[in-house]
N, C-alpha and C positions, 0 to 999 in steps of 0.2 A: 504494500499500499504506500503510495506516495503522498505528499502533502495535499495535493488537490483532492485525492480520493478521501483522505482523512477529513478535510473540510466538508466534503459532501456528506460523509457519514455523521459528522458532528452537527450539521445543519438540521438534522431531524430533531435535535434537542433545542433548537432555536426557531421553532415554527417554520422550518424550511429556509431560513435566512442564511445564505452562504456568507454574506457580508459580516453578520454578527458572529458566526462560527469562526470565520477567518480572524476577526479581531480578538476573539477569545483565545484561539490557538496561538496567535502571535504574541499576545500578552503573557501567556504561560511560558512559551519558549524564551522570550526576552528576559523574563523575571528569573527563570532557572539559570540562563546563561550568565546574566550579570551577577547573581548571587554566588554561583560556583566560581566565577572568575575572581571574586574577592577572597576566596578561600573558605567560604561558609558552605556547610552541607545543606542540601535540599532533600528533605525526606517526605515522600508521599506515601502515607500509610497504606500498606497492601500492594502498592505499585513498585516502590523501590527508593533507593537513595543515590543521588548524584553527589560526587565529591571531587575536589581537586586533589591530585596526588603529585608531589614534587619528586622528580627522579634526579638522582645525582649525576654528575659528569661520569663518563665511563669510556673505556677503550673499545672501539668497534673495529671490525675488519671488513674490507671490501671483498666480497666473495669472488669477484671477477679477477682482481689483481692481487689479492692477498695483502694489500697495503693496510697497515694499522694506523689509526688516528684517534684523537680524543674527541668524543662527542660532548657538546656542552650540556650543562644541566637543563632540564626542561620540566614543564608541568603538563600533565594529562588529566583527562576527566575519567573517573571510574564510575560505573553504574553497577549497583548491586540490586538485583531484582528482589521484590518483597514476596511475602508468603502467598498472597492471593495470586500474583502473577505466576509464581512458580507452580502453584497448584493448577492454575488454568492451562498452562503449557503442558504439564505432566498429564492432564486429563484430555489432551487434544482439544482444548478450547471449550469443553463442556461445563467447566466450573464458572459460575457467575458470581462476582463479588456483590455483596449487599450494601 
């Protein structure tokens, strides 16, 4: 499912308004993005947790040339699925959160 399809599905919760569904989705994504970027965790009960993880500098190897070099420290986003999401996936989508 891509963003347009997700907006279409969400629009059923907004009386068919794709504009309102799009605004809601964009607001959620922007809020999660900005909050995680500051280093705060975003936890959506049952769905999962988004968090920023700092990775230290490390030595990497180019597999083509074998050259070794130092990769700078970086930050990545980690997502850990929540209980309801895990159960839903394990049940092939038959589990519905309340």
